[in-house]
MARVEXNU-49344 format. One record per residue (C-alpha): residue number from 1; residue in one letter; x, y, z. Coordinates in nm, 3 decimals. Each point is the difference from the previous one (the first is absolute). Example, Ala and Ser with C-alpha at 12.3 -4.5 7.8 and 13.67 -1.06 7.14 Angstrom:
     k   r        c1        c2        c3
     1   A     1.230    -0.450     0.780
     2   S     0.137     0.344    -0.066
# end
This chain:
     k   r        c1        c2        c3
     1   M    -4.892    -0.732     0.531
     2   I     0.023    -0.337    -0.165
     3   P     0.317    -0.066    -0.237
     4   E    -0.076    -0.104    -0.388
     5   Y     0.259    -0.258     0.073
     6   I     0.166    -0.232     0.225
     7   T     0.324    -0.169     0.025
     8   L     0.014    -0.393     0.047
     9   A     0.185     0.065     0.339
    10   E    -0.290     0.240     0.084
    11   A    -0.254    -0.218    -0.100
    12   A     0.111    -0.300     0.227
    13   K     0.035     0.250     0.272
    14   T    -0.347     0.096    -0.011
    15   L    -0.121    -0.355     0.027
    16   N     0.278    -0.122     0.291
    17   L     0.195    -0.181    -0.248
    18   G     0.345    -0.029    -0.092
    19   P     0.100     0.112    -0.324
    20   R     0.196    -0.343    -0.066
    21   K    -0.336    -0.164     0.126
    22   M    -0.194     0.225    -0.244
    23   I     0.209    -0.056    -0.283
    24   Q    -0.010    -0.357     0.038
    25   A    -0.367    -0.049     0.029
    26   M     0.003     0.248    -0.331
    27   K     0.214    -0.237    -0.198
    28   R    -0.189    -0.295     0.115
    29   R    -0.349     0.162    -0.097
    30   K     0.203     0.048    -0.389
    31   I    -0.101     0.399     0.117
    32   I     0.393     0.093    -0.040
    33   D     0.270    -0.187    -0.196
    34   Q     0.313    -0.120     0.103
    35   Y     0.173     0.343    -0.059
    36   R    -0.279     0.132     0.186
    37   L    -0.165     0.135    -0.257
    38   P    -0.384     0.029    -0.013
    39   N    -0.192    -0.242    -0.216
    40   W    -0.117     0.203    -0.318
    41   R    -0.394    -0.057     0.108
    42   Y     0.046     0.175     0.361
    43   T     0.185     0.304    -0.229
    44   Q    -0.313     0.030    -0.246
    45   Q    -0.220     0.005     0.269
    46   G     0.188     0.278     0.169
    47   F     0.091    -0.189     0.315
    48   F     0.410     0.073    -0.042
    49   K     0.202     0.275    -0.187
    50   T     0.355    -0.061    -0.059
    51   E     0.292     0.174    -0.069
    52   T     0.321    -0.031    -0.162
    53   K     0.320     0.129     0.112
    54   A     0.327     0.005    -0.145
    55   F     0.317    -0.130     0.231
    56   V     0.343     0.048    -0.097
    57   N     0.285    -0.181     0.227
    58   G    -0.267    -0.042     0.255
    59   H    -0.125     0.368     0.010
    60   L    -0.394     0.073    -0.051
    61   F    -0.009     0.317    -0.292
# end
């Protein structure tokens, strides 16, 4: 079964890249910004899904 979404780390592994190299390449191509958030255009086209999570004192809620 093919998952609907995969993480950046999973995508990098599939492409035989390290996550850092993949993120650097995506930043150079303006696919993601300095905060690793996707360009609005790619989100609207369905290439990315973003989630909002709350952190308090370093703990995820």
